[in-house]
N, C-alpha and C positions, 0 to 999 in steps of 0.2 A: 656664048658669043663674047669675043674679046672687045673691050671698050676702046674706042677711037675718039680722042679729044677733038679731032677734025669733024666728027659727025654732029657736034653741037651747033646750034644756031646762034652765031655771034652777030653783033650789030655791025654797022658799016665801018666802025673803027676796030673791028676784030675783038670786041669785048662781050662778056656775058656777066649778068649780075649774079653774085653769090651771097646767099644769106647764111650767116653763121648762127647756129643755135647751140645752146648748152646741152650737152648729151645727158646730163643728170637731171636738170630742172625743166628742160624744155623751153627755157626763156630764149627769146630772140635777142641776140647780142649786138649784131651789126649787119650792114650790107656793104659790100665792096665789089670791085670788078676783077675779073680774071680774063686772061687771054689763053690761047691754046697751050702755050708753054708753061704758064703758071698752073694750069690744070695738071699738066704732066708732072711738074715739080712737086706739087702737093701730093699727088698719088705716089710718086717715087720716094718721097722723104717722110711723109706723115706729118710734116710741118706745113700749116696752111700758108700758101704763098699767093699774094694778090698782085695786080698790076696797078701802080700808082699813076693815075692820069696826070696829076700835076707835076710829078717828077719824071714821068716817062721812064719808069724803071720798076723792077720787081721789088716787092715789099713782103718779106717774110715776117708774119705777125709775131711780135715779141723780140725781134732781132736786136733792137736797141733798147727797148723798154723792159724786157724780161717778161712781158705779159703775153706769154706764148699760147698759141692755139695748137693743140695736138689733135690731129684728125682721128675721129672715131668712125664716121660713116660719110660717104660721098654719094649724094643723090642727084638725079637728073629729073626735071619735071616732064610732064607728058608732051609738051611742045618742044622739048630739048633746048629751050631758050632761057632757062634759069636754073641755078644750082642751089642745093641746100647742103651745107657742110655741118655735120654735128661734131662738136669739139669738146675737149677738156680744156677749159679756159683757166689760165693762171693769172690772177689779178684782174684788173678792169679790162674790158674790151674796148672801151671808148677813149679817145684821146683827151676827153675832159675828165678822166680819172673816175668814170662811173662804170658800173658793171656792164651796162648796156648803153648803146647810142640812143635807144628809144626811151628817154627819160622825161619827155614832155607829153602830157596828155591834154586833149582839148575837151573840156568839161563845161557844158552850158555856154559855149561860145568863148570861153576863156582858156588861155594856155596855163597849165598847172605843172610845175616841176614835181615829179613824183619819185625822184631818186636823187639822193645827195651823192657827191663825190665820195669815193672810198678814201679812207685816211691812210 
């Protein structure tokens, strides 16, 4: 069956959450938003493309920073309302210069930074 980006369940703004996971380590790197066109661009180019809600424009991961995400696998969840993109990540995935955006852990009611910025 041929994939149709229009068959996904987008929110009322036409967006769907996309979780980026490192294809080698399995680490969750980040979550961002896609729309139907960014889904199509990602699949066509192999470069993960998101929709920036703040800039209202497409955002090809690594386009300006060099911290590229090369698509390895593109998965749709059972409800078709969330995506998982497994990627080869070059450099940090987070804008804070960390490997992952998920660098804060809640331990015994306290926030603990568990990952330092990459040098």
